[in-house]
C-alpha positions in Angstrom: 82.2 132.4 107.9 80.7 131.3 104.6 78.4 128.2 104.4 79.3 125.4 101.9 76.8 123.4 99.9 77.6 120.3 97.8 76.0 119.5 94.5 74.6 116.0 94.1 77.5 115.3 91.7 80.1 116.5 94.2 78.5 114.3 96.9 78.7 111.2 94.7 82.3 112.0 93.7 83.3 112.4 97.4 81.5 109.2 98.3 83.3 107.2 95.6 86.9 108.3 96.4 89.2 106.8 99.0 88.8 108.0 102.6 92.2 109.6 102.9 91.6 111.7 99.8 88.1 112.6 100.9 89.7 113.9 104.1 91.8 116.3 102.1 88.8 117.6 100.3 86.9 118.2 103.5 89.8 120.1 105.0 90.0 122.3 102.0 86.3 123.0 102.0 86.6 124.1 105.6 89.6 126.3 104.7 87.7 128.1 101.8 84.8 128.7 104.2 87.2 130.8 106.4 89.7 132.2 103.8 88.5 134.0 100.7 88.9 132.2 97.3 92.3 132.2 95.7 92.2 131.4 92.0 89.3 132.2 89.6 89.3 130.1 86.4 90.1 131.6 83.0 88.2 131.6 79.7 85.0 133.0 81.3 84.3 130.0 83.4 82.3 131.3 86.4 84.0 129.1 89.0 87.0 128.9 91.4 89.4 126.1 91.6 91.3 124.8 94.6 94.3 122.5 94.2 93.9 119.7 96.7 96.8 117.3 95.8 99.0 117.1 92.8 96.2 115.7 90.7 93.0 116.5 92.7 90.9 119.6 92.2 87.9 121.2 93.9 85.6 123.3 91.7 83.2 125.8 93.4 81.2 129.0 92.9 80.7 131.8 95.4 77.4 133.6 95.6 77.0 136.2 98.4 77.9 134.3 101.6 77.5 130.8 100.2 80.0 128.4 98.6 78.5 125.9 96.1 80.9 122.9 95.5 80.2 121.8 92.0 82.8 119.0 91.3 85.5 117.1 93.2 88.0 115.6 90.8 90.4 113.0 92.2 91.9 112.4 88.8 93.6 115.2 86.8 92.6 113.6 83.6 88.9 114.1 84.4 89.5 117.7 85.6 91.3 118.5 82.3 88.4 116.9 80.3 85.9 119.1 82.2 88.1 122.2 81.8 88.6 121.8 78.1 84.8 121.6 77.5 84.7 125.4 78.3 87.5 126.5 75.9 
C-alpha cells in the first residue's frame, strides 16, 4: 500500500471545505493508496487527477511508493483555472 502525503495547500483546502465533501476526498485518498492511479493529465502536466464529485477534483503526484496530494478542488471553476495555467 502506498503512503499519502498532503501539501500545506491541500491541508488548508480540506480544512476549509464542508465536512461531507471532506469525507469524499478522504475516501478517494484511501482508494488511490490501494488501487493504482487512473488518469494522468494531458499537456505535459506531471500530475494525476481523480474525480471526486461532479465538480470536485483531487490532484496528486506519484513518486516511487508515495502519493503527494497537491490540491483539493471543491469547485470546478477553480480546478479549470489551475488546469488552464498549464496549457
